[in-house]
Structure formats: C-alpha cells, structure tokens
C-alpha positions in Angstrom: 81.8 99.6 85.2 79.4 100.2 82.2 81.3 100.8 79.0 78.7 103.2 77.6 79.5 105.6 80.5 83.2 105.7 79.6 85.0 108.5 77.7 87.3 107.7 74.8 90.7 109.3 75.2 94.1 109.3 73.5 96.9 108.8 76.1 100.2 110.7 76.2 101.9 107.5 75.0 99.7 107.5 71.9 97.1 104.9 72.6 93.3 104.9 72.5 91.7 104.0 75.8 88.5 104.4 77.8 88.2 106.2 81.2 85.4 106.9 83.6 86.5 110.5 84.0 88.7 113.1 82.4 90.1 116.1 84.2 87.5 118.2 82.5 84.8 116.0 84.0 86.3 116.2 87.5 86.6 119.9 87.4 82.9 120.3 86.3 81.8 117.9 89.1 83.5 120.1 91.8 80.8 121.2 94.3 78.2 119.0 92.6 79.2 115.4 93.4 81.3 113.7 96.1 83.7 111.2 94.6 85.6 108.3 96.1 89.3 107.5 95.7 91.4 104.6 96.9 95.2 104.3 97.0 96.1 100.8 95.9 99.4 99.0 96.1 98.5 95.6 94.6 97.0 94.8 91.2 94.2 92.8 92.9 93.3 95.8 95.0 93.1 98.0 91.9 91.0 95.3 90.1 88.6 95.1 93.1 88.4 98.9 93.3 87.3 99.2 89.7 84.9 96.3 90.0 83.4 98.0 93.0 82.9 101.3 91.1 85.4 103.5 92.8 85.7 106.9 91.0 89.5 107.4 91.2 92.6 105.3 92.0 96.0 106.3 93.3 99.1 104.1 93.2 102.7 104.5 94.0 104.9 104.8 90.9 107.6 102.1 91.1 110.1 103.6 88.7 112.6 100.8 89.4 110.1 98.1 88.6 107.8 99.3 85.8 106.0 95.9 85.7 104.4 96.7 89.1 102.9 100.0 87.9 101.9 98.6 84.6 100.1 95.6 86.2 98.1 98.0 88.5 97.1 100.1 85.5 96.1 97.1 83.5 94.1 95.7 86.4 91.9 98.8 86.4 92.1 99.9 82.8 89.0 102.3 82.8 89.5 104.1 86.1 91.1 107.6 86.3 94.5 106.8 87.9 97.1 109.0 89.5 100.7 107.9 90.1 102.6 109.1 93.1 106.1 110.1 92.1 108.6 109.2 94.9 109.9 112.5 96.3 113.6 111.5 96.6 113.9 110.4 93.0 113.1 113.8 91.5 115.3 116.5 93.0 115.7 118.4 89.7 113.4 119.6 86.9 114.9 117.0 84.6 114.3 114.2 87.0 110.7 115.2 87.6 110.1 115.4 83.9 111.8 112.1 83.2 109.9 110.1 85.8 106.6 111.8 85.2 106.7 111.2 81.5 107.6 107.5 82.2 104.6 107.3 84.5 102.3 108.8 81.8 103.8 106.3 79.3 102.7 103.5 81.6 99.1 104.8 81.7 98.9 107.4 84.5 96.2 110.0 83.9 97.8 112.4 86.5 100.9 112.8 88.7 100.9 113.3 92.4 104.0 115.3 93.3 105.2 116.7 96.7 108.3 118.5 95.4 108.9 122.2 94.7 106.5 124.6 93.1 109.0 125.3 90.4 109.0 121.6 89.4 105.2 121.5 89.5 105.1 124.4 87.1 107.6 122.7 84.9 105.4 119.6 84.7 102.3 121.5 84.1 103.9 123.5 81.3 104.9 120.2 79.8 101.2 119.2 79.6 101.4 116.7 82.6 98.4 116.9 84.9 99.8 117.5 88.5 98.1 117.1 91.9 99.7 118.8 94.9 99.6 118.1 98.6 98.9 120.4 101.6 98.2 120.1 105.3 100.1 117.2 106.8 102.6 116.1 104.2 104.2 113.0 106.0 107.5 113.2 104.2 107.9 116.8 105.2 106.5 116.4 108.8 109.9 117.2 110.3 109.1 120.8 109.4 105.6 120.8 110.8 105.9 119.1 114.2 105.5 115.5 113.3 102.7 113.3 112.2 99.7 115.3 113.5 96.9 117.4 112.3 97.8 120.6 110.5 95.7 123.7 110.4 94.7 124.3 114.0 96.4 127.7 114.4 96.0 130.9 112.5 99.5 130.7 111.0 99.0 127.1 109.9 95.7 128.0 108.2 97.3 130.9 106.5 100.1 128.6 105.3 97.5 126.1 103.9 95.7 128.9 102.0 98.9 130.2 100.6 100.0 126.7 99.5 96.7 126.3 97.7 97.1 129.6 95.9 100.7 128.7 95.0 99.6 125.4 93.5 96.9 127.1 91.5 99.4 129.5 90.1 101.8 126.7 89.3 99.2 125.0 87.2 98.1 122.1 89.4 94.6 120.7 88.8 94.0 119.1 92.2 95.3 119.0 95.7 95.3 116.4 98.5 94.4 117.9 101.8 95.6 115.7 104.6 94.4 115.8 108.3 93.1 119.4 108.2 90.2 120.4 110.5 87.0 119.7 108.7 85.6 123.2 109.0 88.8 124.6 107.4 88.6 121.9 104.7 85.0 123.1 103.9 86.2 126.7 103.6 89.2 125.8 101.5 87.3 123.7 99.0 84.8 126.5 98.3 87.6 129.1 97.8 89.8 127.3 95.3 89.4 126.2 91.7 91.4 123.0 92.5 89.7 119.7 93.0 90.2 119.1 96.7 90.9 115.6 97.9 90.2 115.0 101.6 92.4 112.5 103.5 91.2 112.7 107.0 90.0 116.3 106.5 86.2 115.8 106.7 83.3 115.9 104.2 84.2 119.3 102.7 86.5 117.9 100.1 85.4 117.2 96.5 86.9 113.7 96.8 87.3 111.3 99.8 90.5 109.3 99.8 91.5 106.3 101.9 94.3 103.7 101.5 93.2 100.2 100.5 95.2 98.8 103.3 93.2 100.8 105.8 89.8 100.1 104.2 90.6 96.4 104.2 92.1 96.2 107.6 95.1 94.7 105.9 97.8 95.3 108.5 98.4 94.6 112.2 97.7 98.2 112.9 97.2 100.6 114.6 95.3 102.3 111.8 95.2 106.0 111.3 92.5 107.7 113.3 90.9 109.2 110.2 90.5 105.8 108.5 87.6 103.3 108.7 88.1 99.5 108.4 85.4 97.7 106.4 86.8 94.2 106.9 89.7 92.4 108.6 91.9 90.9 105.9 94.9 90.9 108.2 93.1 88.4 110.5 92.0 86.3 107.6 95.6 86.2 106.4 96.7 85.0 109.8 94.2 82.2 109.6 95.5 81.3 106.1 99.1 81.3 107.4 98.1 78.9 110.2 96.5 76.6 107.6 99.8 76.7 105.6 101.8 75.7 108.7 99.4 73.0 109.6 99.4 71.6 106.1 103.2 71.6 105.9 103.4 69.9 109.3 101.0 67.2 108.1 103.1 66.7 104.9 106.3 66.3 106.9 104.6 63.9 109.3 103.2 61.8 106.4 106.7 61.4 104.9 108.2 60.4 108.3 105.6 57.7 109.0 105.4 56.4 105.5 102.0 57.6 104.5 103.3 59.7 101.6 103.8 59.0 98.8 101.2 56.1 98.8 100.0 54.0 95.9 97.5 56.8 94.9 100.4 59.2 94.1 102.8 56.9 92.3 103.3 56.0 88.7 102.5 52.4 87.9 103.7 49.8 85.4 102.7 46.2 85.0 104.8 43.5 86.6 105.5 41.9 83.2 106.8 45.2 81.8 108.8 45.7 85.0 110.4 42.3 84.7 111.2 42.9 81.0 112.9 46.2 81.7 114.9 44.8 84.6 116.1 41.8 82.5 117.3 44.1 79.7 119.0 46.8 81.7 122.2 46.3 83.5 121.6 48.0 86.9 
C-alpha cells in the first residue's frame, strides 16, 4: 500500500494514523467504484489482506481478549477496519456504548452491529460510525426460516427496504446485505444513501465481502454457495500435520534405537578435564 495515497486521521483514542479510506471517501465512491472487503480472524490474514491491497477489512471484536483485536489492527494498520460487536454482549444501550468505545479505542474505524435500531441510533449519536445488517442475518435466522436466501417474496423485499430506511434514519453509514437476490440488491443499492456491502448478493453492492476462511479454502467445508475458493489452505495444513506426525515418529524411533542424541548433538569436554573434574568431586 503506497503511503502517499493514505489519509492522515486522528483516531477516537487520540492518536494520529494513516488510512486508505475515510467514511467520507467511501460515501463519495458509492456508485463509482466497486470495493473489496475481507473478514479476517487471524493477524496473518489481516497482514496478507493489506499487502494484497484489499480496500476494507472486517474482524470480530474479541472483547474478552483485547490482545487479539489489537494484533489484527496492528497487522493491517492502514486499512479501513470495522469491528463486529458480539450481539449477546450488548443487550443495553450502556453495553453497546461501552463495547463500541472499547473497539474504537483499539483502532476500529467503524462498528458492525446487529442489535436494535435504538442502540444503533445511540451509537451514531455518540459519534461512532455504525454499519447495519439486512437480508439473511444468521444470528436472527430463527425468525426468517433458517440459513437461506432472504428477499424472494414481496413481503421479504418490503422488509428489506424498510430495514434499510430504518438504518438510514438511525444514523448508520453502511449496511451488509447478505444472500439477497442479485436483482433486488441492485435496486436497493441505487435507492439508498448507505454504502451497500454485498455478501452473496450479487454485483449490485458498492462493496463485495467474503470471509478469509472461504477465500483461502481454510476449512474442511462445505463452503457457502456464494463464496469462491482461491486456494486450498486446509489441504496444505493437512499435509503439514502429516509432516509433523512423521517427524515426531522419527524422533521417538531415534531415541528407542539409540540414534539420538548422537555425538553431533552432545556437549563435549576433553578427557583430561573430565578426569580432573571426576577426581575432585565426590560422586
């Protein structure tokens, strides 16, 4: 990432920093440039995403272990980053404010929040940039028929549009649109001031989002239908695990047959020094 393209900012925690985008930039790019976003879990994933030139990064806010979140932020110091606030930890306005301010203190540029509109409005009024979530919201899928596409009926589309308008009125700046029919996504994006983030909702969104795990093929699967695997890290990890097991077996075998430790791996002293030590120590 070229530093001359970075914007100088002053974070909510009171520190100067450099970012590839500000919210003002992202709003101005709406309808003009398609952006990329990756949800990373590991610091190495975040580092790789920034090195590759991804536009935006998401990460889960580990409020119990701030070191994890801080390491991810420091691994991609110049990329606009949003922290996902765990839904069950913020049932009240006070909880949502406390955890969101902590996330901002650790370097978040925005908060992703799936809770009540009332809490979103509270966060926005406090100056915290908030991103909402419509369509399939996995943690609320018990209300919408399970983990499946949302927006394939008139009533569902009306609900999506209303949710978008409610988020606008609550002060959100962006919205993740998950597994919505692509034609509906295209219409939505053109009829809202929010920056739209498409996760499995087609090319109509302003931003395309995938999880690092899915891009990297970093699990046994099956992978979500809307995701594309660009490599097979899981298979490579299995190969590495087999190498570990093989090496450990060879180590154990060497010990049992007397091949380790050999002379090469032992500390040596001269025979004269050995004799002197033995003669002067009562063993």
